C-alpha positions, 0 to 999 in steps of 0.5 A: 663666291669668287673662285680662286685659280692658283697658277703661273703665267708661264704655265700652259695648263694654267692657260687651259684652266683659265680659258675654260673658266672664261668660256664658262662666263666666269671672268669676274668670278675668278681670282687669278693668283700667280705663283713663280714656278721658276722660283719653285713656289709650286714646291712650297709647303703652302702650295703642296697642301693644295696640290700634293703633286706640287703643280699648277693650276689649282682651283678652289671654290670655297672648301672644294679644291681641284688640282687636275686641269684636264679631267676627262669624263666618260662620255662618248665623243668627248672621252674619245677626243680627250683620250686621243689628245692625251695619248696621241698629241699631249705626250708628244708635243708637251716634252718638245714644247718644253724644250723649246720654252726652256731654249727660248728663255736660255737663248739657246737653240734646241739641237737639230736632231731633237727638233727632227725627231719630235717633228717626225713623231708629231707629223703623222699624229697631226696628219691623223687628227687633220683627217678626223676633223675633216668631217667635223667643225671641232675635235669632238664633233660640231660644237666647241668643247673641253676637248678643243680647250685641251689642245689649244695651249700647246698648239698656240705654243708650237705656232708661237715658237715657230712651228706653225707649219705643223698646223697651217700646213694641214687645211682642216687644223688650220681652219679649226685653229682659226676658228677657235683662236678667235673665241672671245674667252681664248683671246681674254685668257691668252693675253697675259700668257702672250706677254710673258712669252713675247707673242 
């Protein structure tokens, strides 16, 4: 049976889900259904019936519907790494990236004081993460996991939107990014995303 992934080309959460499905070798078993969040497709009744929060992505497998793209388990290092991503990175990076994305498509710069404030908040968190991965190859240990996939869309956007120094000025993060961003599944998953953003 073919899985159906309902998402948006501009959505980093959709990219995260698509990347994980591709990592699992499900490239030919996934039907990608694109919505236009710009037009409010995710708020229409037919989509809200699938995701009551009116967001993307949604994964449908027959009668089973999953509408949360990062649902961490309670297993050891993965749970720890996923928790760190959510509380020490995503909550700071996502609002900043959203401002950058809106500014990019509106052709307006983000005010310098907002950029400075966001960078001041993000920098120490990334310093800590750089230290954590100084003794391991990936975010949650020695193997690529969903914890890495959680970080990748926002890191990719930060780099693509001109803030590559946040990653490349930290040697362990730079090494990690150069490794994970070369994965075949990521390369395939991110291609349509890059077209939308002009990366």
